[in-house]
Structures are given as C-alpha cells and as structure tokens.
C-alpha positions in Angstrom: 19.2 40.0 14.0 19.6 36.4 15.5 16.1 36.7 17.1 14.6 37.9 13.9 16.1 34.9 12.0 14.9 32.6 14.8 11.4 34.1 14.4 11.4 33.4 10.7 12.5 29.7 11.3 9.7 29.4 13.9 7.1 30.7 11.4 8.3 28.2 8.8 8.0 25.4 11.3 4.6 26.4 12.3 3.5 26.7 8.6 4.9 23.2 8.0 3.2 21.8 11.0 -0.2 23.3 9.9 0.2 22.1 6.4 0.8 18.6 7.6 -2.3 18.7 9.8 -4.4 19.7 6.8 -2.8 16.9 4.7 -3.2 14.5 7.5 -7.0 15.2 7.8 -7.4 14.7 4.0 -5.4 11.4 4.2 -7.5 10.2 7.2 -10.7 10.9 5.4 -9.5 9.1 2.3 -8.3 6.1 4.4 -11.8 5.6 5.6 -13.0 4.6 2.2 -12.8 0.7 2.2 -11.2 -1.3 -0.4 -14.0 -2.9 -2.4 -13.7 -5.9 -4.6 -16.2 -6.4 -7.3 -16.9 -8.6 -10.4 -15.3 -11.6 -8.6 -15.5 -14.5 -11.2 -13.7 -17.8 -11.7 -13.2 -19.5 -15.1 -11.3 -22.4 -16.6 -8.3 -21.6 -18.8 -5.5 -23.8 -20.0 -6.3 -26.6 -17.4 -6.4 -24.1 -14.4 -8.9 -22.3 -12.3 -8.4 -18.7 -13.0 -9.6 -15.7 -10.9 -10.8 -12.3 -12.3 -11.8 -9.2 -10.3 -11.8 -5.5 -9.9 -10.6 -3.6 -6.8 -11.9 -0.1 -5.9 -10.3 2.4 -3.6 -7.1 0.1 -3.5 -4.6 3.0 -3.1 -5.4 5.7 -0.7 -4.2 9.3 -1.1 -1.7 8.7 1.8 -0.2 5.7 0.1 -0.2 7.4 -3.3 1.8 10.2 -1.7 4.2 7.6 -0.3 4.7 6.1 -3.7 5.2 9.5 -5.3 7.9 10.3 -2.8 10.0 7.4 -4.1 9.0 4.8 -1.5 7.3 1.6 -2.6 4.0 0.1 -1.5 3.2 -3.6 -1.3 -0.1 -5.1 -2.3 -1.1 -8.6 -1.2 -4.0 -10.5 -2.6 -5.0 -13.4 -0.2 -7.0 -16.3 -1.6 -8.8 -19.0 0.1 -10.6 -21.9 -1.6 -13.1 -24.0 0.3 -14.8 -27.2 -0.6 -17.9 -27.1 1.4 -16.8 -25.8 4.8 -13.4 -27.2 4.6 -10.4 -25.1 3.5 -8.7 -26.6 0.5 -6.2 -23.9 -0.7 -4.7 -20.9 0.9 -2.2 -18.7 -1.0 -1.2 -15.0 -1.6 0.0 -13.1 -4.5 2.3 -10.1 -3.9 2.8 -7.0 -6.1 5.1 -4.0 -5.5 4.2 -0.5 -6.7 7.0 1.9 -7.1 8.0 5.2 -8.7 11.5 6.1 -10.0 11.8 9.8 -9.3 14.7 10.1 -11.8 13.1 8.5 -14.9 9.6 9.7 -13.7 8.1 6.2 -14.5 6.0 3.9 -12.4 6.2 0.2 -12.2 4.5 -3.0 -10.9 6.8 -5.9 -9.8 5.0 -9.3 -10.2 6.4 -12.7 -9.3 8.4 -13.1 -12.5 8.2 -9.9 -14.4 8.1 -6.0 -14.0 5.7 -3.8 -16.0 6.5 -0.1 -16.5 4.0 2.8 -16.9 4.2 6.5 -17.7 1.5 7.7 -15.2 0.2 6.8 -11.8 -3.3 6.3 -13.2 -2.1 3.7 -15.7 -0.4 1.8 -13.0 -3.4 2.0 -10.7 -5.8 0.8 -13.4 -3.5 -2.3 -14.0 -3.2 -3.2 -10.4 -6.9 -2.8 -9.7 -8.0 -5.1 -12.5 -7.0 -8.6 -12.6 -8.0 -11.1 -15.3 -5.7 -14.2 -14.9 -4.9 -15.1 -11.3 -4.1 -18.8 -11.2 -5.8 -20.6 -8.4 -5.4 -24.4 -8.9 -5.2 -27.1 -11.6 -8.8 -28.1 -12.6 -7.9 -31.8 -11.9 -7.9 -31.0 -8.2 -11.6 -30.1 -8.3 -14.5 -32.5 -8.8 -17.8 -32.0 -10.7 -20.3 -32.5 -7.6 -18.5 -30.4 -5.0 -19.6 -26.8 -4.3 -16.7 -24.5 -3.7 -16.4 -21.1 -2.2 -13.5 -18.8 -3.2 -12.6 -15.8 -0.8 -10.4 -13.0 -1.6 -9.0 -10.2 0.4 -6.7 -7.3 -0.5 -4.0 -5.6 1.7 -2.0 -2.5 0.7 1.0 -1.4 2.7 3.3 1.7 2.3 7.0 1.3 3.1 7.4 -1.0 6.1 7.2 0.3 9.7 10.7 -1.1 10.2 12.0 1.1 7.4 10.3 4.0 8.9 12.0 3.3 12.1 15.4 3.1 10.3 14.7 6.3 8.6 13.6 8.0 11.8 16.7 6.7 13.5 19.0 7.9 10.8 17.5 11.4 10.9 17.9 11.4 14.7 21.6 10.3 14.4 22.2 13.0 11.8 21.2 15.8 14.3 24.5 15.9 16.0 25.9 19.1 17.6 27.8 19.9 14.4 24.3 20.3 12.7 23.1 22.8 15.2 24.0 26.4 14.7 25.3 28.5 17.7 22.2 30.6 17.5 20.0 27.5 17.8 22.0 26.3 20.7 21.5 29.7 22.5 17.8 29.8 21.9 17.2 25.9 22.5 15.4 25.8 19.0 15.9 22.5 17.2 13.7 21.1 14.5 13.5 17.4 15.4 12.2 16.0 12.1 12.2 12.5 13.2 9.7 13.2 16.0 7.6 15.0 13.5 7.5 11.9 11.2 6.7 9.7 14.2 3.8 12.1 15.1 2.1 11.8 11.7 3.1 8.1 10.8 2.2 6.7 14.3 4.1 4.0 16.1 2.1 1.0 15.1 3.2 -1.4 12.3 -0.4 -1.7 10.7 -0.6 1.6 8.9 -1.8 -0.1 5.7 -5.3 -0.9 4.4 -7.0 -4.3 4.4 -10.3 -5.2 2.9 -12.9 -7.5 4.3 -13.3 -10.9 2.7 -15.2 -11.0 -0.5 -16.4 -14.3 -2.0 -18.2 -16.1 -4.7 -19.5 -19.8 -4.8 -19.4 -22.1 -7.7 -19.5 -25.7 -9.0 -17.0 -26.9 -11.7 -20.0 -27.5 -14.0 -20.9 -23.8 -14.2 -17.4 -22.4 -14.5 -16.9 -20.5 -17.8 -14.4 -22.1 -20.3 
C-alpha cells in the first residue's frame, strides 16, 4: 500500500511539472511581445506641460498570473526631457497593480490615491491609457527651443528579494516533522522552493522594459 501511495504522489508531481512546463512556454511566448507606447503627445494644461500616451502589451500573461495570485506588480514610467541634446528633466512615475483575493477587486495605487476596479480588464485599460502625466511648469520652457520627450515603461512582478524570502520560508517549513515516515523511507520529498526557483529563475530582472519612445516639439506648437 505505501508503494502504491508513493506512486500516486509521484504521478501528481509529474503532472504538476508538465503543467508548469506548458504554462511556462505560454508565458515565455507572451513575454516576447514588447511593450509598445503609441499616441505620445504633449499639451499645455493649467500652466504645466502634460503628457498623454497609450501602452500596448504592458502586462504579460505571466505578470497577470502573478497579480491574480495576490502578489502585486509595479509599473514605472521613466521620463526624460531634453532641450536640444542636453537633458533637462529626468523623473519617474510609479504605479502598483494589485488584486485582493478576498474582496475580488483590483486596484491601482498612484502617488496620492488608489483607484479600485471590478475586473482585471478595467484596471489594465486604465493603466495603459494616460492623459494627464505632469512633466514640468511651462515657465521653465522657452518659445524658441526644440524639445525631445522620451518615455520608457517597466513592469515588474513581486520583487526578486520577496521571491527569495518566499522560497526560504518554504524551505524552512520542510522540517522533519513535515515529512511522513513513508517519504523518509522512500527518499521522496517535494521541494517546492526548488521548483519555484526553477521556473522563476535566479536573476532579479524578470520584469519587462520597453525601448525608449520619443516625440519632439516646440512650445509654440504644443496644444492648449
């Protein structure tokens, strides 16, 4: 009977392993779709230069799966404003995408507020379309200069350090008290932390970063 039970557990492990391989290939294929920023425009609003854009393929299936599991993902929008060839402004805006598995609601945390959504699609639409990102007061710009605004997006799942802590916690939880006598006799032990490490990898750069997208303008042709 113990050998039969061990056989069932081995079948379950092999099934989980093959499932993860299939999902891993799906996620890898999805991750190859680059983040694309389009409709990049600047305008004047309330005395400030404001940026609007749309981001396609911002959240991969792998990062979506991470969010749906209850772990957050961070989004960074990096901005550079150049006057001629000289860099004038460098700044970043951060957003946090999360899912409350108890209330089954999604949220985006901004610098000063949090917006709540009932579906992942609604949250994704909101984070992928920006209409009011502040760049700089207009009085810092002059009419004669030509400016270039560059934008790059990065999306990261739960941090590598947190993954390490999770793996370490799971490793520590696998004490001798957690292993049955049958498993000791057979040498069978499902080390889940090693399985996580196998699929998550050991590098801290498992997120997605777009290339730089840019638009050029003069203050005289900025929409008001």
